[in-house]
C-alpha positions in Angstrom: -10.4 9.4 -27.4 -11.9 10.7 -24.2 -9.5 12.8 -22.0 -10.2 10.7 -18.9 -7.1 9.1 -17.3 -6.7 5.5 -18.2 -5.3 3.2 -15.6 -4.4 -0.4 -15.6 -4.2 -3.0 -12.9 -2.4 -6.3 -12.9 -4.3 -9.5 -12.3 -1.5 -11.9 -12.9 -2.8 -15.5 -12.4 -5.3 -14.3 -9.8 -7.9 -13.5 -12.5 -8.0 -17.2 -13.4 -8.3 -18.3 -9.8 -11.1 -15.7 -9.2 -12.9 -17.1 -12.3 -12.7 -20.6 -11.0 -13.9 -19.5 -7.5 -16.8 -17.8 -9.3 -17.6 -20.8 -11.6 -17.6 -23.1 -8.6 -19.8 -20.8 -6.6 -17.6 -20.9 -3.6 -18.7 -17.5 -2.2 -22.4 -18.4 -2.4 -21.9 -21.9 -1.0 -20.0 -20.6 2.0 -22.5 -17.8 2.6 -25.4 -20.3 2.5 -23.7 -22.6 5.0 -22.3 -20.0 7.4 -24.9 -17.4 8.1 -22.9 -14.7 9.9 -23.8 -11.7 7.8 -26.5 -10.3 10.0 -24.3 -7.6 11.5 -24.9 -4.4 9.5 -21.3 -3.3 10.1 -20.0 -6.3 8.2 -18.8 -5.3 4.7 -17.0 -8.5 3.7 -19.2 -11.7 3.7 -17.8 -15.0 4.9 -17.7 -16.3 1.4 -15.9 -13.2 0.2 -13.4 -13.7 3.0 -12.7 -17.3 1.9 -12.2 -16.1 -1.7 -9.8 -13.4 -0.5 -7.9 -15.9 1.6 -7.6 -18.3 -1.4 -6.3 -15.5 -3.6 -3.9 -14.2 -0.9 -2.6 -17.7 -0.3 -1.5 -17.9 -3.9 0.3 -14.5 -3.7 1.8 -13.8 -0.3 3.2 -17.0 1.2 4.3 -17.0 4.8 2.9 -13.5 5.4 0.9 -12.5 8.5 -2.9 -12.2 8.2 -2.9 -8.6 9.5 -1.1 -7.4 6.3 -3.4 -9.1 3.8 -4.8 -5.6 2.9 -1.3 -4.7 1.5 -1.6 -7.6 -1.0 -4.9 -6.3 -2.3 -3.8 -2.7 -2.6 -2.5 -3.3 -6.1 -5.3 -5.7 -7.2 -8.7 -4.8 -8.8 -10.9 -6.1 -6.1 -14.2 -5.6 -8.0 -12.9 -7.9 -10.7 -11.5 -10.5 -8.3 -14.2 -10.6 -5.6 -17.1 -9.2 -7.6 -18.1 -6.6 -5.0 -17.4 -3.0 -5.7 -17.9 -2.0 -2.1 -14.9 -3.9 -0.8 -11.7 -1.9 -0.4 -8.3 -3.3 0.6 -8.6 -1.9 4.1 -11.8 -4.0 4.6 -9.7 -7.2 4.2 -7.9 -7.2 7.5 -7.5 -9.7 10.3 -10.7 -8.4 12.0 -12.8 -9.3 9.0 -11.0 -12.4 8.0 -10.2 -14.0 11.3 -13.1 -13.0 13.5 -14.7 -15.8 15.5 -18.4 -16.3 15.1 -20.4 -16.0 18.3 
């Protein structure tokens, strides 16, 4: 076996929810309807924000939006959201609750 460190991450039930989100095409449907991704500084698309909020709603109940990144620190974001560029710190209240202008 290779000498690389092997790590594991817990999906819990969020893997099933993420699979349903992907099967229903929620991210793509939201991104098609709400075209706010023209800002080059934007890392998280509107559809990915919706998916993150759905997943967070099933994990952290009654928690403030500004600590949503803490929820995702222990989750494999690439597997859940399908975007390897998103990091937990990108899922904050600025990205998830910003008003469109």
